[in-house]
C-alpha positions in Angstrom: -32.0 -28.9 67.8 -34.1 -31.3 65.8 -35.5 -31.3 62.2 -38.6 -33.2 61.0 -39.3 -33.8 57.3 -42.1 -35.6 55.5 -40.0 -37.8 53.2 -43.0 -39.1 51.3 -43.7 -35.7 49.9 -40.1 -34.9 49.1 -38.3 -38.2 48.3 -35.5 -36.5 46.5 -34.7 -34.0 49.1 -31.1 -33.8 50.4 -30.6 -32.4 53.8 -27.3 -30.9 54.8 -26.8 -30.2 58.5 -24.1 -27.7 59.4 -22.9 -27.6 62.9 -21.0 -24.5 64.2 -18.7 -24.8 67.2 -18.3 -21.6 69.2 -14.5 -21.1 69.3 -14.7 -17.5 70.3 -12.3 -16.6 73.1 -13.0 -13.9 75.5 -10.8 -10.9 75.5 -9.8 -11.8 79.1 -8.6 -15.2 78.0 -6.5 -13.8 75.1 -5.0 -11.2 77.5 -4.1 -13.9 80.0 -2.4 -16.0 77.3 -0.4 -13.0 76.1 0.7 -12.2 79.6 1.8 -15.8 80.1 3.8 -15.8 76.9 5.4 -12.5 77.8 6.4 -14.0 81.2 8.2 -16.9 79.5 9.9 -14.6 77.0 11.0 -11.9 79.5 11.6 -13.7 82.8 13.4 -10.7 84.4 13.8 -9.8 88.1 15.0 -6.6 89.7 18.1 -7.1 91.8 19.4 -3.7 92.9 18.1 -0.1 92.9 20.8 2.6 93.2 19.3 6.0 94.0 20.0 9.3 95.7 18.8 10.0 99.2 18.0 13.6 98.1 15.4 14.7 95.6 17.7 17.2 94.0 17.5 17.6 90.2 21.3 17.6 90.1 21.2 13.8 90.7 19.5 13.2 87.3 21.4 10.4 85.4 21.7 11.0 81.7 24.2 8.2 80.7 24.9 4.7 81.8 27.8 2.5 80.4 29.2 -0.9 81.2 32.9 -1.3 80.6 34.1 -4.0 78.0 34.6 -6.5 80.8 31.1 -6.0 82.2 32.7 -5.5 85.7 32.4 -1.7 86.0 29.3 0.5 85.6 29.7 4.2 84.9 27.0 6.8 85.2 26.9 10.5 84.5 24.5 13.4 84.3 23.9 17.0 85.4 25.7 16.5 88.7 29.1 17.1 86.9 30.4 13.8 88.1 31.2 10.4 86.5 30.4 7.8 89.1 31.9 4.3 88.9 30.4 1.2 90.5 31.6 -2.4 90.8 28.9 -4.6 89.4 29.8 -7.5 91.7 29.2 -5.3 94.8 25.8 -4.1 93.4 24.6 -7.7 92.9 26.0 -9.0 96.2 23.6 -10.4 98.8 20.5 -9.5 96.9 18.8 -12.8 97.8 16.4 -12.6 100.7 16.3 -8.8 100.8 12.9 -7.2 100.6 11.0 -10.0 99.1 12.3 -13.4 100.1 15.0 -15.7 98.9 15.9 -15.4 95.2 13.5 -12.5 94.7 14.9 -9.8 96.9 15.7 -6.2 95.8 18.7 -4.4 97.2 18.2 -0.7 97.7 21.4 1.3 98.1 22.4 4.9 98.1 24.6 6.1 95.3 27.0 7.8 97.7 27.8 4.5 99.5 27.5 2.3 96.4 29.9 4.4 94.3 33.5 3.2 94.5 34.9 6.5 93.3 34.0 9.4 91.0 35.6 12.0 88.7 34.4 15.6 88.8 33.8 17.3 85.4 33.6 21.0 84.4 30.2 20.7 82.8 27.0 18.6 82.8 27.4 15.4 80.9 25.0 13.9 78.3 26.9 10.8 77.1 29.6 8.3 78.0 31.6 5.7 76.1 34.5 3.5 77.0 37.5 3.8 74.7 38.3 0.5 73.0 41.8 -0.9 73.5 42.3 1.0 76.8 41.6 -2.1 79.1 38.8 -0.1 80.7 41.2 2.6 81.7 39.9 5.4 79.5 36.3 6.7 79.2 35.1 9.4 76.9 32.3 11.8 77.7 30.3 14.5 75.9 29.1 17.5 77.8 26.5 20.4 77.6 29.3 22.8 76.6 30.1 21.0 73.3 33.3 19.4 74.6 34.4 15.8 74.2 36.8 14.7 77.0 38.6 11.5 77.8 39.5 10.6 81.4 42.2 8.3 82.6 40.6 6.3 85.4 43.9 5.3 87.1 45.0 9.0 87.4 41.4 10.2 87.5 42.3 13.2 85.3 41.4 14.3 81.8 43.9 13.2 79.1 42.3 14.4 75.9 39.8 17.1 75.0 38.1 18.3 71.8 36.0 21.5 71.5 34.8 21.5 67.9 31.0 21.9 68.2 31.1 25.7 68.9 29.8 25.4 72.4 26.7 23.5 71.4 25.7 20.5 73.5 27.2 17.1 72.6 24.4 14.4 72.6 26.4 11.3 71.7 29.9 9.9 71.7 31.0 6.7 70.1 34.2 4.8 69.0 34.9 2.3 66.3 35.1 -1.2 67.7 38.3 -2.1 65.8 41.8 -0.7 65.8 42.5 -0.9 69.5 44.3 2.2 70.7 43.9 3.6 67.2 40.1 3.6 67.4 38.5 6.6 65.7 35.8 8.5 67.6 32.7 10.4 66.6 30.4 12.9 68.4 27.0 14.3 67.5 25.9 17.8 68.6 23.2 20.4 68.7 25.2 22.2 66.0 23.9 19.7 63.4 27.2 18.0 62.7 28.9 14.8 63.5 32.6 15.3 64.1 34.9 12.3 63.3 38.2 12.4 65.1 41.4 10.5 65.9 42.5 10.7 69.6 46.1 10.6 68.5 45.8 13.8 66.4 45.7 17.4 67.7 42.3 18.6 68.9 41.9 21.1 66.1 42.4 18.4 63.4 39.2 16.4 62.7 39.2 13.4 60.4 36.0 14.6 58.9 32.8 16.5 59.5 29.4 15.1 58.6 26.4 17.3 58.0 23.3 15.1 57.3 21.6 16.4 54.2 18.2 18.1 54.4 18.1 18.4 58.2 18.3 22.2 58.4 21.0 22.2 61.1 18.9 19.9 63.3 20.6 18.4 66.3 22.5 15.2 65.8 21.4 13.3 68.9 22.9 9.8 68.2 26.0 8.4 66.5 26.8 4.7 66.0 30.2 3.8 64.5 29.2 0.2 63.8 27.9 1.4 60.5 28.6 5.1 61.0 25.1 6.3 61.2 23.5 9.4 62.7 20.1 10.1 64.2 18.7 13.6 64.3 15.9 15.4 66.0 13.7 17.8 64.0 11.2 20.3 65.4 8.2 20.8 63.2 5.6 23.5 63.8 
């Protein structure tokens, strides 16, 4: 672009030339950069897929929990079973399977991958390892409103609480301190959080929490780190 002026007619004229650089980036370029940044931030790869050979709804998994040593993985759901997997065996020989060295995915059936399981009387909604038990005791909450602890060595129930009036338990948690004296809590469809001590009789709760203003809405999550509850409300 060029500008021509007659300076003899306008000797005092000051000319200011402004140059504008087009720095506009296309939407595609911005998207590519975001994807590249996401790749660096979340450089994840799939190692193993554990699934059922059947398409039955009874194989739905509703809870997954690693034990404190990160060596055992427990799952539960509406199959009325707590299945236990060795993490080392799930991650073994994944390189070179279905995708080349270092990027393979190992597909296994839950029946063969599961090391053992414990049958339960009801469908399960939650699992939590009991602190201080050396990964020997796991707690569960079921659809019948019962909290049960199972001894993995004997594979039998060793503790049971039925304080939610038959309403589904959505969440179970334990305090992280206190070892074997850890206090537990459970949230349920009955709109309460029951706080209990496994050393006390089942009928004796440490306390009952009813979140204010929730109109008996289900307590779907409890977290004993700060003793919080999360509830679900249905609004019409």
